[in-house]
TIRO-2110 file (N, C-alpha, C; in Angstrom, 1 decimal):
// TIRO-2110
0.8, -1.1, 0.1, N, 1, A
0.0, 0.0, 0.1, CA, 1, A
0.9, 1.2, 0.0, C, 1, A
0.7, 2.0, -1.0, N, 2, A
1.5, 3.5, -1.1, CA, 2, A
0.4, 4.6, -1.1, C, 2, A
1.1, 5.6, -0.6, N, 3, A
0.4, 7.0, -0.6, CA, 3, A
-0.3, 7.4, -1.9, C, 3, A
0.4, 7.0, -3.1, N, 4, A
-0.1, 7.2, -4.2, CA, 4, A
-1.4, 6.5, -4.6, C, 4, A
-1.7, 5.4, -3.8, N, 5, A
-2.9, 4.8, -4.0, CA, 5, A
-4.1, 5.7, -3.4, C, 5, A
-3.8, 6.6, -2.7, N, 6, A
-4.9, 7.5, -2.1, CA, 6, A
-4.7, 9.0, -2.2, C, 6, A
-3.7, 9.3, -3.0, N, 7, A
-3.5, 10.7, -3.2, CA, 7, A
-2.9, 11.0, -4.5, C, 7, A
-3.4, 12.1, -5.2, N, 8, A
-2.8, 12.5, -6.3, CA, 8, A
-1.5, 13.4, -6.1, C, 8, A
-0.3, 13.1, -6.5, N, 9, A
0.9, 13.7, -6.1, CA, 9, A
0.9, 15.1, -6.5, C, 9, A
0.4, 15.6, -7.8, N, 10, A
0.2, 16.9, -8.2, CA, 10, A
-0.6, 17.6, -7.1, C, 10, A
-1.8, 17.2, -6.8, N, 11, A
-2.5, 17.8, -5.8, CA, 11, A
-1.8, 18.1, -4.4, C, 11, A
-0.9, 17.1, -4.1, N, 12, A
-0.2, 17.3, -2.9, CA, 12, A
0.9, 18.4, -3.0, C, 12, A
1.6, 18.4, -4.2, N, 13, A
2.5, 19.5, -4.5, CA, 13, A
1.9, 20.8, -4.4, C, 13, A
0.6, 21.0, -4.9, N, 14, A
0.0, 22.3, -5.0, CA, 14, A
-0.4, 22.6, -3.4, C, 14, A
-0.9, 21.6, -2.6, N, 15, A
-1.2, 21.9, -1.3, CA, 15, A
0.1, 22.4, -0.6, C, 15, A
1.2, 21.7, -0.8, N, 16, A
2.5, 22.1, 0.1, CA, 16, A
3.0, 23.6, -0.6, C, 16, A
2.9, 23.9, -1.6, N, 17, A
3.2, 25.2, -1.9, CA, 17, A
2.5, 26.3, -1.4, C, 17, A
0.9, 26.0, -1.4, N, 18, A
0.2, 26.9, -0.9, CA, 18, A
0.3, 27.0, 0.7, C, 18, A
0.6, 26.0, 1.4, N, 19, A
0.9, 26.0, 2.8, CA, 19, A
2.0, 26.6, 3.1, C, 19, A
3.0, 26.6, 2.3, N, 20, A
4.3, 27.2, 2.5, CA, 20, A
4.3, 28.6, 2.4, C, 20, A
3.5, 29.0, 1.2, N, 21, A
3.1, 30.5, 1.1, CA, 21, A
2.5, 31.0, 2.4, C, 21, A
1.5, 30.4, 2.9, N, 22, A
0.8, 30.8, 4.0, CA, 22, A
1.5, 30.8, 5.3, C, 22, A
2.3, 30.0, 5.4, N, 23, A
3.0, 29.7, 6.8, CA, 23, A
4.5, 30.2, 6.8, C, 23, A
5.0, 30.4, 5.8, N, 24, A
6.5, 30.7, 5.8, CA, 24, A
7.3, 29.5, 6.2, C, 24, A
6.7, 28.4, 6.0, N, 25, A
7.4, 27.0, 6.4, CA, 25, A
7.6, 26.2, 5.0, C, 25, A
8.4, 25.2, 5.3, N, 26, A
8.7, 24.3, 4.2, CA, 26, A
8.3, 22.8, 4.8, C, 26, A
7.7, 22.1, 3.9, N, 27, A
7.5, 20.7, 4.3, CA, 27, A
7.4, 19.8, 3.0, C, 27, A
7.8, 18.6, 3.2, N, 28, A
7.9, 17.7, 2.1, CA, 28, A
7.3, 16.5, 2.6, C, 28, A
6.8, 15.7, 1.7, N, 29, A
6.2, 14.3, 2.0, CA, 29, A
7.1, 13.2, 1.4, C, 29, A
7.3, 12.2, 2.3, N, 30, A
8.4, 11.1, 1.9, CA, 30, A
7.4, 9.8, 2.0, C, 30, A
7.8, 8.9, 1.0, N, 31, A
7.2, 7.6, 1.2, CA, 31, A
7.7, 6.9, 2.3, C, 31, A
7.0, 5.5, 2.5, N, 32, A
7.4, 4.8, 3.8, CA, 32, A
9.0, 4.3, 3.6, C, 32, A
9.7, 4.5, 2.6, N, 33, A
11.0, 4.2, 2.5, CA, 33, A
11.9, 5.5, 2.7, C, 33, A
11.4, 6.6, 2.9, N, 34, A
12.1, 8.0, 3.0, CA, 34, A
12.4, 8.7, 1.7, C, 34, A
11.8, 8.2, 0.6, N, 35, A
12.1, 8.8, -0.6, CA, 35, A
11.1, 10.0, -0.7, C, 35, A
11.5, 11.2, -1.3, N, 36, A
10.7, 12.4, -1.6, CA, 36, A
9.7, 12.0, -2.5, C, 36, A
8.3, 12.4, -2.2, N, 37, A
7.0, 12.1, -3.0, CA, 37, A
6.7, 13.6, -3.7, C, 37, A
7.1, 14.5, -2.8, N, 38, A
6.6, 15.9, -3.3, CA, 38, A
7.7, 16.8, -3.7, C, 38, A
7.5, 17.7, -4.3, N, 39, A
8.6, 18.9, -4.7, CA, 39, A
9.2, 19.2, -3.6, C, 39, A
10.6, 19.3, -3.5, N, 40, A
11.3, 19.6, -2.4, CA, 40, A
11.4, 21.0, -1.9, C, 40, A
11.0, 22.0, -3.0, N, 41, A
10.7, 23.4, -2.5, CA, 41, A
12.1, 23.9, -1.7, C, 41, A
13.1, 23.5, -2.1, N, 42, A
14.5, 24.1, -1.3, CA, 42, A
14.6, 23.4, -0.1, C, 42, A
14.0, 22.3, 0.2, N, 43, A
14.0, 21.6, 1.5, CA, 43, A
15.3, 21.0, 1.8, C, 43, A
15.8, 21.0, 2.9, N, 44, A
17.1, 20.0, 3.2, CA, 44, A
17.0, 19.7, 4.6, C, 44, A
17.1, 18.4, 4.9, N, 45, A
16.9, 17.7, 6.1, CA, 45, A
18.0, 18.2, 6.9, C, 45, A
19.0, 18.6, 6.5, N, 46, A
20.3, 19.1, 7.3, CA, 46, A
19.9, 20.5, 8.1, C, 46, A
19.1, 21.4, 7.3, N, 47, A
18.8, 22.6, 8.0, CA, 47, A
17.4, 22.9, 8.6, C, 47, A
16.5, 22.0, 8.0, N, 48, A
15.0, 22.3, 8.5, CA, 48, A
14.4, 20.9, 8.8, C, 48, A
14.1, 20.6, 10.0, N, 49, A
13.3, 19.5, 10.5, CA, 49, A
12.8, 19.7, 11.8, C, 49, A
11.8, 20.6, 11.8, N, 50, A
11.3, 21.1, 13.1, CA, 50, A
10.2, 20.1, 13.6, C, 50, A
9.5, 19.5, 12.5, N, 51, A
8.3, 18.6, 12.7, CA, 51, A
8.4, 17.4, 11.9, C, 51, A
7.9, 16.3, 12.2, N, 52, A
7.9, 15.1, 11.3, CA, 52, A
6.4, 14.3, 11.9, C, 52, A
5.7, 14.1, 10.9, N, 53, A
4.5, 13.4, 11.1, CA, 53, A
4.3, 12.4, 10.2, C, 53, A
3.6, 11.2, 10.8, N, 54, A
3.4, 9.9, 10.0, CA, 54, A
2.0, 10.4, 9.4, C, 54, A
1.8, 9.8, 8.1, N, 55, A
0.4, 9.6, 7.4, CA, 55, A
0.1, 8.1, 7.4, C, 55, A
-1.0, 8.0, 8.1, N, 56, A
-1.5, 6.5, 8.2, CA, 56, A
-2.7, 6.3, 7.5, C, 56, A
-3.0, 5.0, 7.0, N, 57, A
-4.2, 4.6, 6.4, CA, 57, A
-4.4, 3.1, 7.0, C, 57, A
-5.6, 2.9, 7.7, N, 58, A
-5.9, 1.8, 8.3, CA, 58, A
-4.7, 1.3, 9.3, C, 58, A
-4.1, 2.2, 10.0, N, 59, A
-3.1, 2.1, 11.0, CA, 59, A
-1.8, 1.6, 10.4, C, 59, A
-1.6, 1.9, 9.1, N, 60, A
-0.3, 1.6, 8.4, CA, 60, A
0.2, 2.8, 7.9, C, 60, A
1.5, 3.0, 8.1, N, 61, A
2.3, 4.3, 7.8, CA, 61, A
2.5, 4.1, 6.4, C, 61, A
2.0, 5.2, 5.5, N, 62, A
2.0, 5.2, 4.1, CA, 62, A
3.1, 6.2, 3.5, C, 62, A
3.2, 7.1, 4.6, N, 63, A
4.2, 8.3, 4.3, CA, 63, A
4.4, 9.2, 5.4, C, 63, A
5.3, 10.0, 5.3, N, 64, A
5.5, 10.9, 6.7, CA, 64, A
5.8, 12.5, 5.9, C, 64, A
5.5, 13.3, 6.8, N, 65, A
5.7, 14.8, 6.5, CA, 65, A
6.8, 15.2, 7.3, C, 65, A
7.7, 15.9, 6.6, N, 66, A
8.9, 16.4, 7.5, CA, 66, A
8.8, 18.0, 7.0, C, 66, A
9.2, 18.9, 8.1, N, 67, A
9.3, 20.3, 7.6, CA, 67, A
9.6, 21.2, 8.9, C, 67, A
9.5, 22.5, 8.6, N, 68, A
9.9, 23.3, 9.5, CA, 68, A
9.9, 24.7, 9.0, C, 68, A
10.1, 25.6, 10.0, N, 69, A
9.9, 27.3, 9.5, CA, 69, A
11.3, 27.5, 8.9, C, 69, A
11.1, 28.5, 7.9, N, 70, A
12.4, 29.2, 7.3, CA, 70, A
13.0, 30.2, 8.4, C, 70, A
12.3, 30.5, 9.2, N, 71, A
12.6, 31.5, 10.4, CA, 71, A
13.0, 30.7, 11.4, C, 71, A
14.3, 30.5, 11.9, N, 72, A
14.5, 29.8, 13.1, CA, 72, A
13.9, 30.4, 14.4, C, 72, A
13.5, 31.5, 14.3, N, 73, A
13.1, 32.1, 15.5, CA, 73, A
11.6, 31.8, 15.6, C, 73, A
10.8, 31.1, 14.8, N, 74, A
9.4, 31.0, 14.8, CA, 74, A
9.0, 30.4, 16.2, C, 74, A
7.9, 30.7, 16.7, N, 75, A
7.5, 30.0, 17.9, CA, 75, A
7.1, 28.8, 17.6, C, 75, A
7.3, 27.8, 18.6, N, 76, A
7.2, 26.4, 18.7, CA, 76, A
5.7, 26.2, 18.4, C, 76, A
4.7, 27.0, 19.0, N, 77, A
3.3, 26.7, 19.0, CA, 77, A
2.9, 26.8, 17.6, C, 77, A
3.4, 28.1, 17.0, N, 78, A
3.2, 28.3, 15.5, CA, 78, A
3.5, 27.2, 14.7, C, 78, A
4.6, 26.6, 14.9, N, 79, A
5.1, 25.4, 14.1, CA, 79, A
4.3, 24.2, 14.3, C, 79, A
3.9, 24.0, 15.5, N, 80, A
3.1, 22.7, 15.8, CA, 80, A
1.7, 22.9, 15.3, C, 80, A
1.1, 24.1, 15.3, N, 81, A
-0.2, 24.3, 14.6, CA, 81, A
-0.3, 24.4, 13.3, C, 81, A
0.8, 24.9, 12.5, N, 82, A
1.0, 24.6, 11.1, CA, 82, A
1.2, 23.3, 10.7, C, 82, A
2.0, 22.4, 11.4, N, 83, A
2.2, 21.1, 11.1, CA, 83, A
0.9, 20.2, 11.2, C, 83, A
0.1, 20.6, 12.3, N, 84, A
-1.1, 19.9, 12.5, CA, 84, A
-2.2, 20.3, 11.3, C, 84, A
-2.2, 21.6, 11.0, N, 85, A
-3.0, 21.9, 9.8, CA, 85, A
-2.6, 21.4, 8.6, C, 85, A
-1.4, 21.0, 8.4, N, 86, A
-0.9, 20.4, 7.2, CA, 86, A
-1.3, 19.0, 7.2, C, 86, A
-1.0, 18.3, 8.1, N, 87, A
-1.4, 16.9, 8.3, CA, 87, A
-2.9, 16.8, 8.1, C, 87, A
-3.7, 17.5, 8.6, N, 88, A
-5.2, 17.5, 8.5, CA, 88, A
-5.6, 17.7, 7.1, C, 88, A
-4.9, 18.7, 6.3, N, 89, A
-5.1, 19.1, 5.2, CA, 89, A
-4.8, 17.8, 4.0, C, 89, A
-3.7, 17.1, 4.4, N, 90, A
-3.3, 16.0, 3.6, CA, 90, A
-4.2, 15.0, 3.8, C, 90, A
-4.6, 14.7, 5.0, N, 91, A
-5.5, 13.6, 5.3, CA, 91, A
-6.9, 13.7, 4.6, C, 91, A
-7.4, 15.2, 4.8, N, 92, A
-8.6, 15.2, 3.9, CA, 92, A
-8.4, 15.2, 2.5, C, 92, A
-7.4, 15.7, 1.8, N, 93, A
-7.2, 15.5, 0.6, CA, 93, A
-7.2, 14.1, 0.2, C, 93, A
-6.5, 13.1, 1.0, N, 94, A
-6.3, 11.7, 0.8, CA, 94, A
-7.8, 11.1, 0.9, C, 94, A
-8.5, 11.4, 1.7, N, 95, A
-9.9, 10.9, 1.9, CA, 95, A
-10.9, 11.4, 0.9, C, 95, A
-10.6, 12.6, 0.3, N, 96, A
-11.3, 13.0, -0.9, CA, 96, A
-10.9, 12.2, -2.2, C, 96, A
-9.8, 12.1, -2.2, N, 97, A
-9.3, 11.4, -3.5, CA, 97, A
-9.6, 9.8, -3.4, C, 97, A
-9.4, 9.4, -2.1, N, 98, A
-9.9, 7.9, -2.3, CA, 98, A
-11.4, 7.7, -2.5, C, 98, A
-12.3, 8.7, -1.9, N, 99, A
-13.5, 8.6, -2.1, CA, 99, A
-14.0, 8.7, -3.5, C, 99, A
-13.3, 9.6, -4.2, N, 100, A
-13.4, 9.8, -5.6, CA, 100, A
-13.1, 8.5, -6.5, C, 100, A
-11.9, 7.8, -6.1, N, 101, A
-11.5, 6.5, -6.8, CA, 101, A
-12.6, 5.5, -6.4, C, 101, A
-13.0, 5.4, -5.3, N, 102, A
-14.2, 4.4, -5.1, CA, 102, A
-15.4, 4.7, -5.7, C, 102, A
-15.9, 6.0, -6.0, N, 103, A
-17.1, 6.4, -6.7, CA, 103, A
-16.9, 6.1, -8.1, C, 103, A
-15.6, 6.4, -8.6, N, 104, A
-15.3, 5.9, -10.1, CA, 104, A
-15.4, 4.4, -10.2, C, 104, A
-15.0, 3.8, -9.3, N, 105, A
-14.9, 2.3, -9.5, CA, 105, A
-16.5, 1.8, -9.5, C, 105, A
-17.2, 2.4, -8.7, N, 106, A
-18.6, 2.2, -8.5, CA, 106, A
-19.3, 2.4, -9.6, C, 106, A
-19.0, 3.6, -10.3, N, 107, A
-19.7, 3.9, -11.6, CA, 107, A
-19.2, 3.1, -12.7, C, 107, A
-18.0, 2.7, -12.7, N, 108, A
-17.4, 1.9, -13.8, CA, 108, A
-18.2, 0.4, -13.7, C, 108, A
-18.2, -0.1, -12.5, N, 109, A
-18.9, -1.3, -12.2, CA, 109, A
-20.4, -1.3, -12.6, C, 109, A
-21.0, -0.2, -12.2, N, 110, A
-22.5, 0.0, -12.7, CA, 110, A
-22.7, 0.1, -14.1, C, 110, A
-21.8, 0.9, -14.8, N, 111, A
-21.9, 1.0, -16.1, CA, 111, A
-21.8, -0.4, -16.7, C, 111, A
-20.8, -1.2, -16.3, N, 112, A
-20.7, -2.5, -17.0, CA, 112, A
-21.8, -3.4, -16.8, C, 112, A
-22.5, -3.2, -15.3, N, 113, A
-23.8, -4.0, -15.1, CA, 113, A
-25.0, -3.6, -16.0, C, 113, A
-24.9, -2.3, -16.4, N, 114, A
-26.1, -1.7, -17.3, CA, 114, A
-25.8, -2.3, -18.6, C, 114, A
-24.5, -2.3, -18.9, N, 115, A
-24.3, -2.9, -20.3, CA, 115, A
-24.7, -4.5, -20.4, C, 115, A
-24.3, -5.2, -19.4, N, 116, A
-24.7, -6.5, -19.4, CA, 116, A
-26.3, -6.7, -19.2, C, 116, A
-26.9, -5.9, -18.6, N, 117, A
-28.4, -6.1, -18.5, CA, 117, A
-28.9, -5.6, -19.8, C, 117, A
-28.5, -4.6, -20.6, N, 118, A
-28.9, -4.2, -21.8, CA, 118, A
-28.8, -5.4, -22.8, C, 118, A
-27.7, -6.2, -22.7, N, 119, A
-27.2, -7.3, -23.5, CA, 119, A
-28.5, -8.3, -23.2, C, 119, A
-28.8, -8.6, -22.0, N, 120, A
-29.8, -9.6, -21.7, CA, 120, A
-31.2, -9.1, -22.1, C, 120, A
-31.5, -7.8, -22.0, N, 121, A
-32.7, -7.3, -22.6, CA, 121, A
-32.7, -7.8, -24.1, C, 121, A
-31.7, -7.4, -25.0, N, 122, A
-31.6, -7.7, -26.4, CA, 122, A
-31.9, -9.1, -26.5, C, 122, A
-31.3, -10.1, -25.8, N, 123, A
-31.4, -11.4, -26.0, CA, 123, A
-32.7, -11.9, -25.8, C, 123, A
-33.3, -11.5, -24.5, N, 124, A
-34.8, -11.7, -24.3, CA, 124, A
-35.8, -11.2, -25.4, C, 124, A
-35.5, -10.2, -25.9, N, 125, A
-36.3, -9.5, -27.2, CA, 125, A
-36.4, -10.5, -28.3, C, 125, A
-35.1, -11.0, -28.6, N, 126, A
-34.9, -12.0, -29.7, CA, 126, A
-35.7, -13.2, -29.5, C, 126, A
-35.6, -13.7, -28.3, N, 127, A
-36.2, -14.9, -27.9, CA, 127, A
-37.7, -14.7, -28.1, C, 127, A
-38.4, -13.5, -27.6, N, 128, A
-39.7, -13.2, -27.5, CA, 128, A
-40.1, -13.1, -28.9, C, 128, A
-39.3, -12.8, -30.0, N, 129, A
-39.7, -12.5, -31.4, CA, 129, A
-39.7, -13.9, -31.9, C, 129, A
-38.9, -14.8, -31.4, N, 130, A
-39.1, -16.2, -31.8, CA, 130, A
-40.4, -17.0, -31.3, C, 130, A
-40.8, -16.4, -30.1, N, 131, A
-42.1, -16.9, -29.5, CA, 131, A
-43.2, -16.4, -30.4, C, 131, A
-43.2, -15.3, -31.0, N, 132, A
-44.1, -14.7, -31.8, CA, 132, A
-44.2, -15.5, -33.1, C, 132, A
-43.1, -16.1, -33.5, N, 133, A
-43.2, -16.8, -34.7, CA, 133, A
-43.8, -18.2, -34.5, C, 133, A
-43.5, -18.6, -33.2, N, 134, A
-44.2, -19.9, -32.8, CA, 134, A
-45.7, -19.8, -32.7, C, 134, A
-46.2, -18.6, -32.1, N, 135, A
-47.7, -18.1, -32.2, CA, 135, A
-48.1, -18.3, -33.3, C, 135, A
-47.4, -17.6, -34.4, N, 136, A
-48.1, -17.5, -35.7, CA, 136, A
-48.4, -18.9, -36.3, C, 136, A
-47.4, -19.8, -36.1, N, 137, A
-47.4, -21.2, -36.6, CA, 137, A
-48.5, -21.9, -35.9, C, 137, A
-48.7, -21.7, -34.7, N, 138, A
-49.8, -22.4, -33.9, CA, 138, A
-51.1, -21.9, -34.4, C, 138, A
-51.3, -20.5, -34.7, N, 139, A
-52.5, -20.2, -35.2, CA, 139, A
-52.9, -20.9, -36.6, C, 139, A
-51.8, -20.9, -37.4, N, 140, A
-51.8, -21.4, -38.7, CA, 140, A
-52.2, -23.0, -38.6, C, 140, A
-51.7, -23.7, -37.7, N, 141, A
-52.1, -25.1, -37.4, CA, 141, A
-53.5, -25.3, -36.9, C, 141, A
-53.8, -24.3, -36.0, N, 142, A
-55.2, -24.5, -35.4, CA, 142, A
-56.2, -24.3, -36.6, C, 142, A
-55.9, -23.2, -37.4, N, 143, A
-56.8, -23.0, -38.5, CA, 143, A
-56.8, -24.2, -39.6, C, 143, A
-55.6, -24.8, -39.9, N, 144, A
-55.7, -26.0, -40.7, CA, 144, A
-56.4, -27.2, -40.1, C, 144, A
-56.3, -27.3, -38.8, N, 145, A
-56.8, -28.4, -38.1, CA, 145, A
-58.5, -28.3, -38.1, C, 145, A
-58.9, -27.0, -37.9, N, 146, A
-60.3, -26.6, -38.0, CA, 146, A
-60.9, -27.1, -39.2, C, 146, A
-60.2, -26.5, -40.4, N, 147, A
-60.5, -26.9, -41.8, CA, 147, A
-60.7, -28.2, -42.0, C, 147, A
-59.6, -29.1, -41.6, N, 148, A
-59.6, -30.6, -41.9, CA, 148, A
-60.7, -31.1, -41.1, C, 148, A
-60.9, -30.7, -39.8, N, 149, A
-61.9, -31.2, -39.0, CA, 149, A
-63.4, -31.0, -39.7, C, 149, A
-63.5, -29.8, -40.2, N, 150, A
-64.9, -29.6, -41.0, CA, 150, A
-65.0, -30.6, -42.1, C, 150, A
-64.0, -30.7, -42.9, N, 151, A
-64.0, -31.7, -43.9, CA, 151, A
-64.4, -33.0, -43.6, C, 151, A
-63.8, -33.4, -42.5, N, 152, A
-64.2, -34.8, -41.9, CA, 152, A
-65.6, -35.0, -41.4, C, 152, A
-66.3, -33.8, -41.4, N, 153, A
-67.6, -34.0, -41.0, CA, 153, A
-67.7, -34.5, -39.6, C, 153, A
-68.8, -35.4, -39.3, N, 154, A
-69.0, -36.0, -38.0, CA, 154, A
-68.0, -36.7, -37.4, C, 154, A
-67.0, -37.3, -38.2, N, 155, A
-65.9, -38.1, -37.6, CA, 155, A
-64.7, -37.1, -37.1, C, 155, A
-64.8, -35.8, -37.5, N, 156, A
-63.9, -34.8, -37.1, CA, 156, A
-64.3, -33.9, -35.9, C, 156, A
-65.5, -34.1, -35.3, N, 157, A
-65.9, -33.3, -34.5, CA, 157, A
-64.9, -33.1, -33.1, C, 157, A
-64.4, -34.5, -32.5, N, 158, A
-63.4, -34.4, -31.6, CA, 158, A
-62.2, -33.6, -31.9, C, 158, A
-61.7, -33.6, -33.2, N, 159, A
-60.6, -33.1, -33.6, CA, 159, A
-60.9, -31.5, -33.6, C, 159, A
-62.1, -31.0, -33.8, N, 160, A
-62.5, -29.7, -33.8, CA, 160, A
-62.4, -29.0, -32.4, C, 160, A
-62.7, -29.9, -31.4, N, 161, A
-62.4, -29.4, -30.1, CA, 161, A
-61.1, -29.2, -29.8, C, 161, A
-60.0, -30.2, -30.3, N, 162, A
-58.7, -30.0, -30.0, CA, 162, A
-58.1, -28.8, -30.7, C, 162, A
-58.5, -28.6, -32.1, N, 163, A
-58.3, -27.4, -32.9, CA, 163, A
-58.5, -26.0, -32.2, C, 163, A
-59.8, -26.0, -31.6, N, 164, A
-60.3, -24.9, -31.1, CA, 164, A
-59.3, -24.5, -29.8, C, 164, A
-59.1, -25.6, -29.0, N, 165, A
-58.2, -25.4, -27.7, CA, 165, A
-56.7, -25.0, -28.2, C, 165, A
-56.3, -25.7, -29.2, N, 166, A
-55.0, -25.3, -29.8, CA, 166, A
-55.0, -23.7, -30.1, C, 166, A
-55.9, -23.3, -30.8, N, 167, A
-56.1, -21.9, -31.1, CA, 167, A
-56.1, -20.9, -30.0, C, 167, A
-56.8, -21.3, -28.8, N, 168, A
-57.0, -20.6, -27.7, CA, 168, A
-55.5, -20.5, -26.9, C, 168, A
-54.8, -21.6, -27.0, N, 169, A
-53.6, -21.6, -26.4, CA, 169, A
-52.5, -20.6, -27.2, C, 169, A
-52.5, -20.6, -28.6, N, 170, A
-51.9, -19.8, -29.4, CA, 170, A
-52.2, -18.3, -28.9, C, 170, A
-53.4, -18.0, -28.7, N, 171, A
-54.0, -16.7, -28.5, CA, 171, A
-53.4, -16.3, -27.2, C, 171, A
-53.5, -17.3, -26.0, N, 172, A
-53.1, -16.9, -24.8, CA, 172, A
-51.5, -16.7, -24.7, C, 172, A
-50.9, -17.6, -25.4, N, 173, A
-49.3, -17.2, -25.5, CA, 173, A
-48.9, -16.1, -26.2, C, 173, A
-49.7, -15.4, -27.2, N, 174, A
-49.6, -14.4, -27.9, CA, 174, A
-49.9, -13.2, -27.0, C, 174, A
-50.9, -13.3, -26.1, N, 175, A
-51.1, -12.2, -25.0, CA, 175, A
-50.0, -12.0, -24.3, C, 175, A
-49.6, -13.1, -23.6, N, 176, A
-48.3, -13.2, -22.6, CA, 176, A
-47.3, -12.7, -23.3, C, 176, A
-46.9, -13.1, -24.7, N, 177, A
-45.7, -12.6, -25.3, CA, 177, A
-45.8, -11.1, -25.6, C, 177, A
-46.9, -10.7, -25.7, N, 178, A
-47.0, -9.2, -26.0, CA, 178, A
-46.8, -8.3, -24.9, C, 178, A
-47.3, -9.0, -23.6, N, 179, A
-46.9, -8.3, -22.3, CA, 179, A
-45.4, -8.2, -22.1, C, 179, A
-44.7, -9.6, -22.4, N, 180, A
-43.1, -9.6, -22.2, CA, 180, A
-42.6, -8.5, -22.9, C, 180, A
-42.9, -8.4, -24.4, N, 181, A
-42.2, -7.5, -25.3, CA, 181, A
-42.6, -6.1, -24.8, C, 181, A
-43.9, -5.6, -24.2, N, 182, A
-44.0, -4.4, -23.6, CA, 182, A
-43.0, -4.2, -22.5, C, 182, A
-42.9, -5.0, -21.6, N, 183, A
-42.1, -4.9, -20.3, CA, 183, A
-40.5, -4.8, -20.8, C, 183, A
-40.2, -5.6, -21.7, N, 184, A
-38.8, -5.5, -22.4, CA, 184, A
-38.4, -4.1, -22.9, C, 184, A
-39.3, -3.6, -23.6, N, 185, A
-39.3, -2.2, -24.0, CA, 185, A
-39.1, -1.3, -23.0, C, 185, A
-40.0, -1.3, -22.1, N, 186, A
-39.9, -0.3, -20.7, CA, 186, A
-38.6, -0.7, -20.0, C, 186, A
-38.1, -1.9, -19.9, N, 187, A
-36.7, -2.1, -19.5, CA, 187, A
-35.7, -1.4, -20.2, C, 187, A
-35.8, -1.7, -21.5, N, 188, A
-34.8, -1.1, -22.5, CA, 188, A
-34.6, 0.4, -22.2, C, 188, A
-35.8, 1.0, -22.2, N, 189, A
-35.9, 2.5, -22.1, CA, 189, A
-35.2, 3.0, -20.9, C, 189, A
-35.6, 2.1, -19.7, N, 190, A
-34.9, 2.5, -18.4, CA, 190, A
-33.5, 2.2, -18.4, C, 190, A
-33.0, 1.3, -19.1, N, 191, A
-31.5, 0.9, -19.0, CA, 191, A
-30.8, 2.0, -19.8, C, 191, A
-31.4, 2.5, -20.9, N, 192, A
-30.8, 3.6, -21.7, CA, 192, A
-30.7, 5.0, -21.0, C, 192, A
-31.8, 5.1, -20.1, N, 193, A
-31.7, 6.3, -19.2, CA, 193, A
-30.9, 6.2, -18.0, C, 193, A
-30.6, 5.1, -17.5, N, 194, A
-29.6, 4.9, -16.5, CA, 194, A
-28.1, 5.0, -17.2, C, 194, A
-27.8, 4.4, -18.5, N, 195, A
-26.7, 4.6, -19.0, CA, 195, A
-26.4, 6.0, -19.5, C, 195, A
-27.4, 6.7, -19.7, N, 196, A
-27.1, 8.3, -20.0, CA, 196, A
-26.5, 9.0, -18.9, C, 196, A
-27.1, 8.5, -17.5, N, 197, A
-26.9, 9.2, -16.5, CA, 197, A
-25.5, 9.1, -15.8, C, 197, A
END
């Protein structure tokens, strides 16, 4: 785990420059191995190291801040207050950056799920169209069966009942399939609206 996972180093440099201009002090951020992460701003450990604070994430030190005043006569309370302000600012920046990364990840996952759902809707729509073809064939078969039953006369009466029931089933499956297609269109519209947001 590195501080760069939680913080944009360019934003960190901007914060340090602003803090330095406001306080008349210099500070740098070092990674967990002591390497400079931020712009050195003329910092030298040999001549300025009035404070040092660790930056932790989940109780793990990911970096540290080292700095001090350019004026050696600066009051200790001022140095301490400025260092606390800097640590607080960096912590807030890290939290904001981390939350943004989390939101970006959630958005990305959500967009992927919308794409997957839209694909499933298209697949169901195609299958529903296949059901419509089967319904049409059932209607034709029911009609042909009715015609053949009528030709058969008295001997085809039982077959007439079957043909009629077959036609009712085709109609009922058509009603259900139409409802499915309507629902799929509504889902598709909703998915497009979600994807646009």
